[in-house]
LUMZABA-42168 format. One record per residue (C-alpha): x, y, z. Coordinates in steps of 0.001 Angstrom, whole numbers. Layout:
LUMZABA-42168
+---------+---------+---------+
!    east !   north !      up !
+---------+---------+---------+
!       X !       Y !       Z !
...
+---------+---------+---------+
//
This chain:
LUMZABA-42168
+---------+---------+---------+
!    east !   north !      up !
+---------+---------+---------+
!  -34235 !   69023 !  -59075 !
!  -34787 !   65291 !  -58365 !
!  -32093 !   63146 !  -58691 !
!  -32646 !   61252 !  -62245 !
!  -32091 !   57742 !  -60602 !
!  -34192 !   57546 !  -57665 !
!  -36920 !   60213 !  -58098 !
!  -35558 !   62171 !  -54544 !
!  -34612 !   65656 !  -54292 !
!  -30989 !   66136 !  -55441 !
!  -30294 !   69037 !  -52380 !
!  -29442 !   70814 !  -50658 !
!  -30772 !   68983 !  -47855 !
!  -32103 !   69358 !  -44408 !
!  -30418 !   66804 !  -42243 !
!  -32433 !   64944 !  -39426 !
!  -31250 !   62078 !  -37439 !
!  -34432 !   59886 !  -37137 !
!  -33584 !   57416 !  -34808 !
!  -31741 !   57358 !  -31328 !
!  -32198 !   56623 !  -27999 !
!  -31167 !   58191 !  -24374 !
!  -30415 !   56658 !  -20990 !
!  -33445 !   58548 !  -19774 !
!  -36029 !   56408 !  -21690 !
!  -34084 !   53611 !  -23065 !
!  -32620 !   51066 !  -20455 !
!  -29919 !   50013 !  -23182 !
!  -28745 !   53600 !  -23994 !
!  -25697 !   55202 !  -22383 !
!  -26579 !   58568 !  -24186 !
!  -27041 !   61224 !  -21495 !
!  -29368 !   64245 !  -22568 !
!  -26756 !   66735 !  -21720 !
!  -24394 !   64760 !  -24143 !
!  -26999 !   64448 !  -26896 !
!  -27554 !   68486 !  -26869 !
!  -23907 !   68944 !  -26921 !
!  -23539 !   66763 !  -29811 !
!  -26282 !   67816 !  -31757 !
!  -25145 !   71483 !  -31468 !
!  -21405 !   70658 !  -32311 !
!  -22327 !   68729 !  -35576 !
!  -24573 !   71376 !  -36847 !
!  -27387 !   68663 !  -37821 !
!  -31137 !   70218 !  -38624 !
!  -33094 !   68565 !  -36030 !
!  -32650 !   65106 !  -33913 !
!  -35618 !   62643 !  -33144 !
!  -35380 !   60982 !  -29658 !
!  -37070 !   57562 !  -30442 !
!  -37026 !   55782 !  -26941 !
!  -38186 !   51935 !  -26941 !
!  -42040 !   51574 !  -26193 !
!  -42430 !   55188 !  -24503 !
!  -42367 !   58808 !  -25272 !
!  -41353 !   62140 !  -24200 !
!  -43835 !   64813 !  -23202 !
!  -44434 !   67277 !  -26125 !
!  -43887 !   70006 !  -23771 !
!  -40584 !   68768 !  -22589 !
!  -39583 !   68564 !  -26208 !
!  -40458 !   72248 !  -27053 !
!  -38443 !   73423 !  -23568 !
!  -35684 !   71127 !  -24576 !
!  -35720 !   72899 !  -28293 !
!  -35942 !   76341 !  -26850 !
!  -33014 !   75823 !  -24258 !
!  -30676 !   74263 !  -26437 !
!  -31006 !   76311 !  -29897 !
!  -31128 !   72710 !  -31496 !
!  -34592 !   71272 !  -32777 !
!  -35793 !   68179 !  -31007 !
!  -38626 !   66272 !  -32372 !
!  -39979 !   63097 !  -30673 !
!  -41191 !   59727 !  -31781 !
!  -41287 !   56055 !  -30679 !
!  -39499 !   52712 !  -31471 !
!  -42195 !   50159 !  -30811 !
!  -41638 !   46413 !  -30183 !
!  -43970 !   44477 !  -32111 !
!  -44914 !   41041 !  -33322 !
!  -43341 !   41766 !  -36772 !
!  -39897 !   43709 !  -35727 !
!  -38881 !   47373 !  -34526 !
!  -41385 !   49810 !  -35787 !
!  -40509 !   53723 !  -35620 !
!  -43873 !   55343 !  -35268 !
!  -44464 !   58989 !  -35339 !
!  -47761 !   60979 !  -34322 !
!  -48709 !   59312 !  -31290 !
!  -48874 !   61058 !  -27894 !
!  -47869 !   57850 !  -25646 !
!  -47794 !   54157 !  -25815 !
!  -51000 !   52587 !  -25966 !
!  -51621 !   49006 !  -24714 !
!  -52001 !   46345 !  -27816 !
!  -49794 !   48145 !  -30108 !
!  -47266 !   45344 !  -29755 !
!  -49349 !   43759 !  -32825 !
!  -48325 !   45820 !  -35527 !
!  -51754 !   45545 !  -37155 !
!  -53088 !   47434 !  -34117 !
!  -50240 !   50020 !  -34148 !
!  -51224 !   50544 !  -37917 !
!  -54902 !   51005 !  -37047 !
!  -53930 !   53507 !  -34149 !
!  -51457 !   55515 !  -36033 !
!  -53802 !   55761 !  -39034 !
!  -56425 !   57304 !  -36328 !
!  -53848 !   59980 !  -35235 !
!  -52672 !   60501 !  -38643 !
!  -48978 !   59259 !  -38200 !
!  -46551 !   57348 !  -39847 !
!  -44943 !   54026 !  -39529 !
!  -41102 !   53133 !  -40520 !
!  -39483 !   49375 !  -40705 !
!  -36471 !   49862 !  -38635 !
!  -33493 !   48194 !  -39414 !
!  -35833 !   45399 !  -40966 !
!  -32731 !   43293 !  -42017 !
!  -30696 !   43181 !  -39083 !
!  -28593 !   39921 !  -38867 !
!  -31203 !   38273 !  -41328 !
!  -28825 !   38007 !  -43950 !
!  -26455 !   36058 !  -42002 !
!  -26681 !   32203 !  -42807 !
!  -26125 !   31438 !  -39152 !
!  -29517 !   32750 !  -38534 !
!  -32555 !   30917 !  -40093 !
!  -35095 !   33969 !  -41171 !
!  -37699 !   32585 !  -43158 !
!  -39507 !   34896 !  -45879 !
!  -42974 !   34359 !  -47067 !
!  -42205 !   31440 !  -49637 !
!  -40724 !   29749 !  -47057 !
!  -37074 !   30039 !  -47939 !
!  -34355 !   31647 !  -46019 !
!  -33842 !   35119 !  -46984 !
!  -31472 !   35337 !  -50065 !
!  -29636 !   38813 !  -50706 !
!  -29928 !   38069 !  -54457 !
!  -33530 !   38315 !  -54251 !
!  -34983 !   41665 !  -52718 !
!  -38120 !   41200 !  -54661 !
!  -38949 !   38219 !  -52448 !
!  -38184 !   39899 !  -49137 !
!  -40354 !   42586 !  -50235 !
!  -43297 !   40142 !  -49567 !
!  -43009 !   40295 !  -45929 !
!  -45834 !   41203 !  -44038 !
!  -44394 !   44004 !  -42294 !
!  -43849 !   45992 !  -45475 !
!  -47936 !   46268 !  -46098 !
!  -48113 !   47822 !  -42772 !
!  -45626 !   50718 !  -43092 !
!  -45018 !   53920 !  -45053 !
!  -41313 !   54103 !  -45215 !
!  -38311 !   52111 !  -44661 !
!  -35261 !   52752 !  -42513 !
!  -32806 !   52269 !  -45312 !
!  -29632 !   53246 !  -43801 !
!  -29041 !   52449 !  -39678 !
!  -25830 !   53304 !  -37982 !
!  -25683 !   50003 !  -36475 !
!  -26170 !   47686 !  -39597 !
!  -23824 !   46137 !  -41947 !
!  -23355 !   47743 !  -45368 !
!  -25007 !   44384 !  -46732 !
!  -27904 !   44978 !  -44681 !
!  -28332 !   48600 !  -45414 !
!  -27919 !   48100 !  -49082 !
!  -30578 !   45066 !  -49092 !
!  -33189 !   47105 !  -47300 !
!  -32699 !   50006 !  -49804 !
!  -33318 !   47538 !  -52668 !
!  -36380 !   46365 !  -51126 !
!  -37492 !   49875 !  -50550 !
!  -36833 !   50768 !  -54178 !
!  -38950 !   47495 !  -55180 !
!  -41775 !   48651 !  -53360 !
!  -41782 !   52390 !  -53646 !
!  -41677 !   53140 !  -50339 !
!  -40094 !   56346 !  -48411 !
!  -36370 !   55709 !  -47473 !
!  -35114 !   57323 !  -44426 !
!  -32084 !   56877 !  -41872 !
!  -31152 !   56929 !  -38354 !
!  -27783 !   56494 !  -36227 !
!  -29606 !   54224 !  -33833 !
!  -27512 !   55973 !  -31566 !
!  -27096 !   54706 !  -27865 !
!  -23763 !   56807 !  -27194 !
!  -22905 !   60185 !  -28251 !
!  -20137 !   59618 !  -30673 !
!  -22349 !   58011 !  -32960 !
!  -25126 !   60815 !  -33192 !
!  -25554 !   62206 !  -36600 !
!  -23284 !   59215 !  -38500 !
!  -26428 !   58746 !  -40788 !
!  -29101 !   60714 !  -41393 !
!  -32492 !   61467 !  -43373 !
!  -32520 !   64386 !  -45671 !
!  -35207 !   66177 !  -46325 !
!  -35724 !   68784 !  -49480 !
!  -36676 !   71734 !  -46877 !
!  -36639 !   72484 !  -43364 !
!  -39441 !   71096 !  -41360 !
!  -40802 !   73193 !  -38289 !
!  -42341 !   70697 !  -36064 !
!  -43567 !   67020 !  -36083 !
!  -46593 !   67134 !  -38076 !
!  -44225 !   68656 !  -40818 !
!  -41616 !   65474 !  -40698 !
!  -44682 !   63244 !  -40791 !
!  -45945 !   64852 !  -43920 !
!  -42439 !   65272 !  -45836 !
!  -41746 !   61408 !  -45297 !
!  -45445 !   60312 !  -46173 !
!  -44568 !   62684 !  -49255 !
!  -41588 !   61099 !  -49932 !
!  -39731 !   64155 !  -49887 !
!  -36966 !   62494 !  -47927 !
!  -33836 !   60308 !  -48593 !
!  -31126 !   58509 !  -46815 !
!  -27634 !   59874 !  -46409 !
!  -24473 !   60059 !  -44553 !
!  -21534 !   61806 !  -44319 !
!  -22440 !   64953 !  -42103 !
!  -19826 !   64071 !  -39553 !
!  -17123 !   64728 !  -42240 !
!  -18867 !   67658 !  -43939 !
!  -19207 !   65733 !  -46727 !
!  -23142 !   65227 !  -46624 !
!  -24254 !   62455 !  -49678 !
!  -26891 !   60649 !  -50640 !
!  -27127 !   56723 !  -49879 !
!  -27789 !   54681 !  -53101 !
!  -27301 !   51554 !  -54654 !
!  -23743 !   50579 !  -55925 !
!  -23901 !   50660 !  -59660 !
!  -23793 !   46833 !  -60073 !
!  -27002 !   46581 !  -58348 !
!  -28947 !   48936 !  -60107 !
+---------+---------+---------+
//
């Protein structure tokens, strides 16, 4: 049955960490592959997506890793673009020119993939930073409808509304924007070390068996953001009552 407030499935859930980096493919990460495998096995997560910065793991390696570990590992990529960090699923490798989000959108469409706006408001609600919205005004947390006009949101299929390295205010604001736009809502730990793997997760209404099934589920909005896996108290991430 769907959740009456959001239209999302109310549970039970298949939990995926949709966004993390290893020290093998991301220079800023301290997360060793063995530690990731051990951690994923210990917390009982449904699947883990390795999304390195601007590069991807080989599909055969991911299959071998899943077979040997008993944990489902899927792959994506976090692309650094002219409009921010974008989670890309459905590509085989990094392709020249996709640092331009418009080109990334074109290529991903050809491959039948999806794009996710990762942590779109990190640091952008802080008055010390001058981030300008399309109305030539600073981002105002009181007006998610204005922030929803940002060009980036015309180019993506989903918004990472819950990021393990963002503040609660940044995450809530991203959720408000996603609800305003009607875009799919996902979550990822953005982990760079073992301890934070699975701290927040994307919740699906049914298990997936591969990357294509994951893409289809997010495109169909059969997903939502959640947290509490590490405390055995998994729950959806939703707007505070006063903000609804």
